[in-house]
Structures are given as C-alpha cells and as structure tokens.
C-alpha positions in Angstrom: -18.2 41.6 -6.6 -14.6 40.3 -6.1 -16.0 37.3 -4.1 -18.4 36.5 -6.9 -15.7 36.7 -9.4 -13.5 34.3 -7.4 -16.3 31.8 -7.0 -17.2 31.9 -10.7 -13.5 31.5 -11.7 -13.1 28.5 -9.4 -16.3 27.0 -10.7 -15.0 27.3 -14.2 -11.7 25.7 -13.2 -13.5 22.8 -11.5 -15.7 22.3 -14.5 -12.6 21.9 -16.7 -11.0 19.4 -14.3 -14.2 17.4 -14.0 -14.6 17.2 -17.8 -11.0 16.0 -18.0 -11.7 13.3 -15.3 -14.7 12.2 -17.4 -12.4 11.6 -20.3 -12.7 14.7 -22.4 -9.4 15.7 -23.8 -8.3 19.1 -22.4 -4.8 19.0 -23.7 -1.6 19.9 -21.8 -3.5 21.9 -19.2 -4.9 18.7 -17.6 -1.8 18.1 -15.5 -1.3 21.6 -14.0 -5.1 22.1 -13.4 -5.3 18.7 -11.8 -2.5 19.4 -9.5 -4.0 22.8 -8.6 -7.5 21.4 -7.9 -6.2 18.2 -6.2 -3.1 19.1 -4.3 -3.3 22.9 -3.6 -6.9 24.2 -3.6 -8.6 21.8 -1.1 -6.1 22.4 1.6 -5.8 26.1 1.0 -9.6 26.6 1.0 -10.0 24.4 4.1 -7.5 26.7 5.9 -9.4 29.7 4.7 -12.6 28.2 6.0 -11.2 27.4 9.4 -8.1 29.2 10.6 -8.8 32.3 8.5 -6.1 35.0 9.0 -4.9 33.5 12.3 -2.2 31.5 10.5 0.8 33.2 8.9 1.5 32.7 5.2 4.4 30.3 5.9 2.3 28.1 8.1 -0.6 28.1 5.6 1.8 27.2 2.8 3.3 24.3 4.8 -0.1 22.9 5.6 -1.8 23.3 2.2 -0.5 20.1 0.4 -0.7 17.7 3.4 -4.3 18.9 4.1 -5.2 18.4 0.4 -3.8 14.9 0.4 -5.7 14.1 3.5 -9.0 15.4 1.9 -8.3 13.2 -1.2 -7.5 10.1 0.9 -10.5 10.5 3.2 -12.8 11.2 0.2 -11.6 8.0 -1.4 -12.2 6.0 1.9 -15.7 7.5 2.2 -16.6 6.5 -1.4 -15.3 3.0 -0.8 -17.2 2.5 2.4 -20.3 3.9 0.7 -20.1 1.2 -2.0 -19.3 3.7 -4.7 -16.8 2.6 -7.3 -13.6 4.6 -6.8 -12.8 6.2 -10.1 -11.0 9.4 -11.2 -14.3 11.1 -11.9 -16.0 10.1 -8.6 -13.0 11.2 -6.5 -12.8 14.5 -8.5 -16.4 15.3 -7.9 -16.2 14.7 -4.1 -13.0 16.7 -3.7 -14.4 19.5 -5.8 -17.6 19.6 -3.8 -15.6 19.8 -0.5 -13.4 22.5 -2.0 -16.4 24.5 -3.1 -18.0 24.2 0.3 -14.8 25.5 1.9 -14.6 28.3 -0.5 -18.2 29.5 0.3 -17.5 29.2 4.0 -14.3 31.2 3.6 -16.2 33.9 1.8 -18.8 34.1 4.6 -16.1 34.2 7.2 -14.3 36.9 5.4 -17.4 39.1 5.8 -18.6 38.0 9.2 -15.5 37.0 11.3 -13.5 40.3 11.4 -16.2 42.5 13.1 -16.7 39.8 15.7 -13.0 39.1 16.3 -13.1 41.0 19.6 -15.8 38.7 20.9 -13.9 35.5 20.1 -14.4 33.3 23.2 -11.3 33.0 25.4 -9.4 29.8 25.3 -10.3 27.2 27.9 -6.6 26.8 28.7 -3.1 27.8 27.6 -3.0 24.7 25.4 -6.2 25.4 23.5 -5.5 28.0 20.8 -6.4 28.2 17.1 -3.0 27.0 16.2 -3.1 24.0 18.5 -6.6 23.2 17.3 -5.4 23.3 13.7 -2.4 21.1 14.6 -4.7 18.6 16.2 -6.9 18.6 13.1 -3.9 18.1 10.9 -2.7 15.1 13.0 -6.2 13.5 12.7 -6.2 14.1 8.9 -2.7 12.6 8.5 -3.7 9.6 10.6 -6.8 9.2 8.5 -4.8 9.5 5.3 -2.3 6.8 6.5 -5.2 4.5 7.5 -6.8 5.0 4.1 -3.5 4.3 2.3 -2.9 1.1 4.3 -6.4 -0.1 3.6 -6.0 0.5 -0.1 -2.7 -1.4 -0.1 -4.2 -4.3 1.7 -7.2 -4.4 -0.8 -4.8 -4.3 -3.8 -2.7 -7.0 -2.3 -5.7 -9.2 -1.6 -7.0 -8.7 -5.2 -3.5 -9.5 -6.6 -3.4 -12.7 -4.5 -6.9 -13.7 -5.6 -6.0 -13.3 -9.3 -2.5 -14.9 -9.2 -2.4 -18.1 -11.4 -1.6 -21.2 -9.5 -1.3 -25.0 -9.7 -2.9 -27.0 -6.9 -2.9 -30.7 -5.9 -5.7 -32.3 -3.9 -6.2 -35.9 -2.7 -9.1 -38.0 -1.6 -9.1 -41.5 0.1 -12.1 -43.1 -1.6 -12.1 -46.6 -0.2 -10.1 -48.7 2.2 -10.6 -52.5 2.2 -8.9 -54.7 4.8 -6.9 -57.6 3.4 -4.5 -60.1 4.8 -1.5 -58.2 6.1 -2.7 -54.8 5.2 -5.3 -52.6 3.6 -6.2 -52.1 -0.1 -6.8 -48.4 -0.6 -8.3 -46.6 -3.6 -7.2 -43.0 -3.9 -7.7 -40.1 -6.3 -5.5 -37.1 -6.8 -6.6 -34.1 -8.7 -4.3 -31.4 -10.2 -5.9 -28.0 -10.9 -4.2 -25.6 -13.4 -5.4 -22.0 -13.3 -2.5 -20.8 -15.4 -3.2 -19.3 -18.9 -0.9 -22.0 -20.4 -1.0 -25.8 -20.7 1.3 -27.8 -18.5 2.7 -31.3 -18.5 3.9 -32.0 -14.9 4.9 -35.4 -13.5 2.8 -37.1 -10.7 4.4 -39.7 -8.5 2.4 -41.6 -5.9 4.0 -43.7 -3.2 3.2 -45.3 0.2 5.2 -44.4 3.2 6.9 -46.0 5.0 6.1 -48.8 2.7 8.0 -49.4 -0.6 5.2 -49.8 -3.1 5.1 -47.0 -5.5 3.0 -46.4 -8.6 5.0 -45.5 -11.8 5.3 -41.8 -12.5 2.7 -40.4 -14.8 2.9 -37.3 -17.0 -0.2 -35.3 -17.0 -1.4 -33.0 -19.8 -3.6 -30.2 -18.4 -4.9 -27.3 -20.5 -5.3 -23.7 -19.4 -7.8 -23.4 -16.6 -8.3 -27.2 -16.6 -7.8 -30.1 -14.3 -6.9 -33.8 -14.4 -7.5 -36.6 -11.9 -5.5 -39.8 -11.3 -7.1 -42.8 -9.7 -5.1 -45.7 -8.2 -5.4 -48.7 -6.0 -2.4 -49.4 -3.6 -1.7 -51.9 -0.8 -0.7 -50.2 2.5 -0.7 -50.9 6.2 -2.7 -49.3 9.0 -1.2 -45.9 9.7 0.7 -45.6 6.4 0.6 -42.5 4.3 -0.2 -42.3 0.6 1.9 -39.4 -0.7 1.5 -37.8 -4.2 4.1 -35.4 -5.4 3.7 -33.1 -8.5 6.7 -31.5 -10.2 8.1 -30.6 -13.6 7.3 -28.3 -16.5 7.9 -25.1 -14.4 5.3 -26.1 -11.8 6.4 -25.5 -8.2 6.5 -28.7 -6.3 3.2 -29.7 -4.8 2.6 -32.6 -2.3 -0.7 -34.1 -1.0 -0.7 -36.7 1.8 -3.5 -39.1 2.8 -3.2 -41.2 6.0 -4.7 -44.7 6.0 -6.9 -44.9 9.1 -7.0 -47.9 11.3 -10.2 -49.9 11.5 -11.7 -49.8 15.0 
C-alpha cells in the first residue's frame, strides 16, 4: 500500500507539472514543482532504480542534481535527433516518463533485491564495485550532458548568424571588348540590403592600377531590397575593377573584378 500511495502521489505531481508546461496557469507552485520534477526527482529515482541502498545518503544527495541535469540534457538531445520540436512540454513529458520508469523499477527492486542480496555476483575485480560502476555511469552522463550543451550552443549560434541582418556587395564582369591600347569592360555591381531599414550608402568604382574612376553614386535601397549599378570603363589587360561601398552606417564592403587577358 505505501508503494501504491507513493506512485499515485508522484503521478499527481507529474500531472500538475505537465499541465503547467502545456500552458495552464498553476500559480506560484509552478517554480517549486518544476524544480522538484526536473532537478531532483529524475536523479534521485535513477539512483533508487540502480544503486539502491548501496550508496550512502551523502553520496546520493551529491549525485541527485547532476544526474537529473544529465537526464534532461540527454532527453533534449534524443528529441532533437528524432526530429521532434524541442519545447517545454515535450521535454517535460520525456523526463517524467523516464522518472516514472525509474520509480517503478525502484519499487520492484525494493521488494526483490534484499532477499537476493546474499547471491549478488562477486565483482570481477577489485575495481568493479557498485560505486565504481555508478561513478562510470555518472561520468558518461556528464560527458553526454556536455556534448548536448555544446551542440545546442552551436545550433543557436548558427541560427543567430543565419538571421543576422547584413549588407552585401557583389560584382559581375559582363563584357570585355578589346580596343586600341586597352579593353573596354562593362561591369555590374549589386548591393543587397537585408536590414529592416532603408539605407543610402555611397558606391565608388575605380580601375587599378589605372587612374580612371567613375563618380561616386549614392544608392537608395529599401528594407530587404537591392540595387544594381552598371558601368563601362576602359582598362588594360590584368587591371582590376574595384567597387567600394560605404556610408550611412554600412560596414565597408569591397568587390574586385580582374580584367582577363585575351589568349
């Protein structure tokens, strides 16, 4: 009967936490219950399902929170690898399911293990004991938690980079026609503005190491828009057509096109 009462009480506790994760207002008890179910119960129940009474209270208390964090981290990793969207509700359901499984196993071990304790198989060596096995499991859990954390940080960083507004400048050498003493080149430079504001940068096009330069132009580009500038310049074989974009708070951008030699 006490075992059944414990299971029913924990089921009721988990039900309240799951309802809170689903968005139902549960008042000021949400924080304490969430900490209990997320940071205390999973590790404590895992210890009860594995080490049983072979660990002292001090060791069990020291391992409870790290094991709980490892279970949460590994659960999140499994959900991500399985293609399930990682939300508070999905993570809560998985952690609660693992905790409930550990609780049931701990109840079974509480009835079955003590009478069979005398027949516990001898250790294969002085290094293989229940405590060393638990220490090894803890190391694996902590390493897994660290790997999951690093993976999440990398994913968040990649997402932040992908969504960061930017201004880009690209160039294209559209045509090169030989003329007396050089090459007449037609170029096009495109400025892309992914920022949520309009910009008015300056674009300067020049030929290096030559001296011909087109006058500066001020571009007006709306949010998420782009603008292209076409021009015809006289250059020599091997020269570079350089476009430089700057002004209006836009970081300097440069695009370079090399005038190829006719074979």
